[in-house]
C-alpha positions in Angstrom: -26.6 -27.0 28.2 -26.7 -23.6 30.0 -23.0 -24.0 31.0 -22.0 -24.8 27.4 -24.0 -21.7 26.2 -22.3 -19.5 28.8 -18.9 -20.8 27.6 -19.7 -20.0 24.0 -20.8 -16.4 25.0 -17.7 -15.9 27.1 -15.4 -17.2 24.3 -17.2 -15.0 21.7 -16.8 -11.9 23.9 -13.1 -12.7 24.5 -12.6 -13.0 20.8 -14.3 -9.7 20.1 -12.3 -7.8 22.8 -9.1 -9.5 21.8 -9.7 -8.8 18.1 -10.4 -5.1 18.7 -6.9 -4.2 19.8 -5.6 -0.9 18.7 -7.7 0.9 16.1 -6.1 1.4 12.7 -4.5 4.8 12.4 -3.7 6.7 9.2 -0.1 7.7 8.5 1.4 11.1 8.6 -0.4 14.0 6.8 -0.2 13.8 3.1 2.6 15.9 1.6 2.0 16.8 -2.0 5.7 16.4 -2.7 5.2 12.6 -2.1 3.0 12.4 -5.3 6.1 11.7 -7.3 6.4 8.4 -5.4 2.7 7.6 -4.7 1.4 8.7 -8.1 -1.7 6.4 -8.2 0.1 4.7 -11.1 2.0 1.6 -12.2 5.5 0.8 -13.5 6.6 -2.2 -15.4 10.2 -2.3 -14.2 10.7 -6.0 -13.2 14.5 -6.0 -13.6 15.9 -2.8 -12.2 19.5 -4.1 -12.6 19.1 -3.8 -16.4 18.5 0.0 -16.1 21.5 2.2 -16.7 22.6 5.8 -16.1 20.0 8.3 -15.1 17.2 5.7 -15.4 18.9 3.5 -12.9 19.6 6.3 -10.4 16.0 7.6 -10.6 14.5 4.2 -10.2 16.6 3.5 -7.2 15.8 6.9 -5.6 12.0 6.3 -6.2 12.1 2.8 -4.8 14.0 4.0 -1.7 11.4 6.7 -1.1 8.5 4.4 -1.6 9.9 1.8 0.9 10.8 4.5 3.4 7.6 6.5 3.2 4.9 3.8 2.6 2.5 3.0 5.4 1.8 -0.3 3.7 3.9 -2.5 1.4 2.1 -5.6 0.3 1.5 -8.1 -2.4 -2.0 -7.7 -3.8 -4.0 -9.8 -6.2 -5.9 -7.7 -8.7 -9.6 -8.4 -8.9 -11.4 -6.0 -11.2 -10.6 -2.7 -12.9 -13.5 -0.4 -13.6 -13.9 3.1 -15.0 -16.1 5.4 -13.0 -16.6 9.1 -12.3 -16.6 11.0 -9.0 -19.4 13.4 -8.1 -17.7 16.2 -10.0 -17.7 14.0 -13.1 -13.9 13.4 -13.1 -13.1 10.0 -14.6 -11.1 7.5 -12.6 -10.0 3.9 -12.6 -11.1 1.8 -9.6 -8.7 -1.2 -9.1 -10.1 -3.7 -6.6 -7.3 -5.6 -4.9 -7.0 -8.3 -2.2 -4.0 -8.2 0.1 -2.3 -11.6 0.0 0.9 -10.8 2.0 1.8 -7.7 4.1 5.5 -7.0 3.8 5.5 -3.8 5.9 2.8 -1.9 7.8 -0.8 -2.8 8.4 -4.1 -2.4 6.7 -7.6 -2.1 8.1 -8.9 -4.5 5.5 -7.7 -7.1 3.1 -9.8 -5.7 0.3 -8.5 -2.3 -0.9 -10.1 -0.4 -3.7 -7.4 1.7 -5.3 -8.4 4.8 -7.2 -6.5 6.6 -10.0 -8.2 9.8 -10.9 -7.7 11.5 -14.3 -6.1 14.3 -12.3 -3.5 11.8 -10.8 0.1 11.8 -12.1 0.0 8.1 -12.6 -3.4 8.0 -14.4 -1.9 8.0 -17.9 0.3 5.0 -17.0 -2.8 3.1 -15.6 -4.6 3.8 -18.9 -1.6 2.8 -21.0 -0.8 -0.3 -19.0 -4.3 -1.4 -18.0 -3.7 -4.9 -19.5 -0.9 -5.4 -16.9 -3.3 -4.8 -14.0 -3.7 -8.6 -13.5 -2.3 -11.2 -11.2 -0.1 -10.3 -8.2 1.5 -6.9 -8.0 3.6 -5.1 -5.3 1.7 -2.3 -3.7 3.3 0.8 -2.0 0.5 2.7 -0.2 0.4 5.9 1.9 -2.6 6.1 4.2 -3.7 9.6 5.5 -6.8 11.4 6.6 -8.1 13.8 4.0 -9.4 17.3 4.7 -12.8 15.8 5.6 -11.2 13.5 8.2 -11.8 10.4 6.1 -9.2 7.6 5.6 -7.7 8.0 2.1 -4.6 6.9 0.2 -2.3 7.3 -2.7 -0.4 4.3 -4.1 2.0 2.9 -6.6 2.0 -0.6 -8.2 5.1 -2.5 -9.4 5.7 -6.0 -10.7 6.2 -8.6 -8.0 9.3 -10.0 -9.8 12.0 -11.9 -7.9 14.6 -9.2 -8.4 12.4 -6.4 -7.2 11.1 -8.5 -4.3 14.7 -9.2 -3.1 15.6 -5.5 -3.4 12.5 -4.3 -1.6 12.9 -7.0 1.1 16.4 -5.7 1.9 15.2 -2.1 2.0 12.3 -3.1 4.3 14.8 -4.9 6.6 16.9 -1.8 6.8 13.9 0.4 7.5 12.7 -1.9 10.3 16.2 -1.9 11.8 16.4 1.9 11.7 13.0 2.2 13.2 13.9 -0.2 16.0 17.2 1.6 16.7 15.2 4.9 16.9 12.7 3.4 19.3 15.5 2.0 21.5 17.2 5.4 21.6 13.9 7.1 22.6 13.5 4.6 25.5 16.9 5.6 26.9 
């Protein structure tokens, strides 16, 4: 019995040490110019190929930027959407999500509470399209440490349509290839 208990303790310790690995790190410092792409909002463009002219160009530019700047790209299941206020009394929407599939990057947890403040660029879209905050959506998220040294984020949600997922998948593959090539050239 004593041997079995020791084996359980050794196994538990190994799992804890093995599970610790490298601590999660936030991305690059937040650049306010990125707010255009990580607006704490949502779009409903499930078929980008149907856009034309300036709309098509702008959508493609924003999608490229989101894929290339995001620290996390994932499919998330929307749990709850609540209205609350921060300590200064600013209204915000709190969107509780569960990560179901990580397409790029990493996350310290599968449960991510997104926050769209009344002062966020995307807040009016969250309010206008709140009924679409259900089911599975595509999340583009930028992690960073705020001025208090606390992990924070800005995000953008998009439909998880087949067309968009194919386009994003190709862009992620291209990003990974570029990152791998850059890493190889650094090692030389």
